[in-house]
C-alpha positions, 0 to 999 in steps of 0.5 A: 396096501399092496393091493391099493398100489397095484390098482393105482399102478394099473391106472397110470400105465399111459403116464408110465409109457410116455415117461419111459419114452422120454427116458429112452431119449435121455437117460434110460436108467431113470425109468427102464422098460418094465421087462428089464432085469438087474444087470441087463443092458439098456437100449440107447438112442442114436443121439446124445443130444437128450442126454447132454441136454438133460445133464446140462439143465440139471446142473444149472438147476442145482446151482440156481436152487441151491447156490453154494454158500448162499442160503436159499431160505429167509425168515421175514418178520411181518409188518404186523409183528413189527408194530405189535407193542408186545414185542417190547416184552421179554419172553424166555426160551431154552437159552435163557431170556429172549431179546426184547428188541426187533433188531435182536429178534432178526439176528436170532432168526438169521442165526437160525437160518445159518444153523439150518443151512449148516446142518443141511450142508452136512448131508448128501443132499447135493447128490440126491437133488441131482437125481430129483431134478433129473426125474422132475425134468426127465419123467415129470415126477419125483419122490424124495424121502427125508430119512434118519435122526441126528447125526445120520440125516439123509435122503432117498429117491424113488423111481417113478414106477415105484410110487403112486399117489392121489391128489385132490381137486385142489392138486394137494396130495391126499395119499401116496404109496412107495415100494422098495425092494429089501433084502432080509438082512436089512430087516430086523427080526421083529419086523420079519416075525410080524410079517410071518417070515423066518430069516432061516427060511430066507437064507436057505433060499439064497439061490433064488430071488428072495428080495422082499417088497416093502410098501409104505403108505403116507395118508391123511385120515381126513381132509384138512388133517394136519398129521400124516399116518405112515404105515408099512406093509411086508408080506401083506401084513402091516408091520409098522405104524407111526404118525408124523406132523410133517410128511417125510415124503416129498412128491414134486412134478414139473408141470401139473395138469388139472384133474390129474394125479401126475405131472408131465416132464420137460423132456415130454414137451420136447419129444417131437424134436428128440424123435426127429433128431434121433430118426434123422441121426439113424438115417444118416448113419445108415447112409454113411454105412451104405456109402462106406461099403466097397463092392467090386463088380466084374463083367465076365464078357469084357474082363478077360477071364478075371474071376472074383477070387482074383480080387481076394489075392494078396497085394502085389500078386499079378492078375490076368485080365483085359487091359486097354490103354493101361485101363483094366476092362470089365471091372468097376465098383458099386456106387450109391446115387443118393449122395444129394439125398444124404446131404439134405438129410444131414443138413436137416439133422444139424438144424434140428439139433441146433434148435433143440440144443438151444431148448436145453441151453447147450449153447450157453456157457458152462457153469461150475457147480462148486464152492467157488461159484461166483454170484455173477455165474449164479445170476447168469444161470438163473436168467437162462433157466427163467427164459428157457423153462418159463416159470420153472421156479414156481414149480420147483418152489414146492420142493424147497418149501417141503424140504425146508419144512421137513428138515426143520421139523427133524432138527427141532425133534432131535433138539438141534434147533430151538422152535420158534415160540408159538406167540411169534409163529404167525408173525414170522414168515419163511420165504423160499428164495430161488432164481434171481431172488436168491441173490436178493441179500447180496443185492441189498448189501451192495445197495446199503454200501452205495446208500451209505456212501451217498448219505455221508456226503449229505449234511447231517446225512450220516447222523440220521443213519441207523449204522448198527442195522446197516452193519448187521444187514450188510454182513448178513447180505454177504453171508458172513457170521455177525457173531464172529465179525460184529461186536454185540452191544455188551462187547461194544459197551465194554470196549467203549468203557475200556477206551474211556478208562484208558483215556482217563488214565492217560489224561491223569498221567499227563496231568501228573506229568505236567504237575510234576514238571511245574513243581520241578520248574519251581524248585529249579527257579528257587535254586537259581535265585542268589542266597540272601546276604546277611546284614553286617553289624554296625560299628 
């Protein structure tokens, strides 16, 4: 595996050279020079335009692709499945009896979305996504690994010079190899024994560089295979082998080129402008330094005996020299005659800096990356990115697709998520919603509110609306938990039954009161009548 890595690494030195130049003008830590050792200071550019611009784009990319509080994936039930008569047949899952109605199926898929996004939000993905987008835009290529088992899910980024890859004629990944520097304390005794290494020997060499390179290869054994073979090599010995249905490594680039194994970055496309701004900034600084220099010049023939050392005396000391009309003779200061050239260079630098800053969206409003970021802010960001980067979402769509596929696989593997039944997989589609599409659910909720208000004004309009579906879609569009705020059919029926029972009791009570009142009135009327007079006997 190490030999395969070295061969592939030797073939892509041109790509690494271009990527290192792009990193030098933005953030050298993304891909430092090959001769850099740990702790060594990195050379920085004369301008910070590239650094600020890249950081600005990365922040906007995170907000647009992973907006806080808004799911970035959505399950869609296909039209074919909607019309399938078997949808009316109940089938069971791990929780009991599955719903037999389409509405209940959509509710179950919505809860599945919330579960995935909830587990995803509990990881450190936001930190790793920042590095991922930085590598995609800066050097053009990024490698992300999905790690761990529940509850220790995580992600790991690899630098461009620490991974190689091969793509087929269809640009699909065939194999990749990553390498990572490991300390012996990170490796188990079993792994060290397989690699013919002894921990005691490594400890004795603690004063030397005793880090070990661990090479990991992920490859499909045949074209079109559905499983990935993962092999790890240490000290030129394969120490671990596993088979994964979903590749744990996610390789994504900015702009793919036909027939090439690696992509090109956004910064590479802006390199001519960054080179110009950097060169003009250096020239401007050099001119400013030259103009700031103070060099006295003494003419011995007219200075009246003044010496250079006299100019170094303390302030306030009297000097002896030739003076005519209160003017000291024979002394002047060196002046640069290139002030006009300095003005032209600085004006050109400012113009280029302004134009290049627009490419990096530095002239746009700053967008917060927080839980309080509003949908309006996200909408503004996505529109800016779509205009500036031209189709960036089609390129980064693959990142979110692979990330969701791998993370869902991990949740199902660890029994944290119920798999979709096999008979429904072909009828349920997963849509990655990025850019303006990420706000589609909120737009739908607002449309439902407007349509409902419009229908209520029409004759029989309100009676023809499926209000239950409207309520569910509206709450889901606002990303609110329907289980918490919307009653289920059973709860609604119980509430109706309770209301009917209470109404029945109230009617019975009122009838009893009315009956009791009538009886009382009858008794009162009878009591008010005079008593009959007894007949007198005849004399």
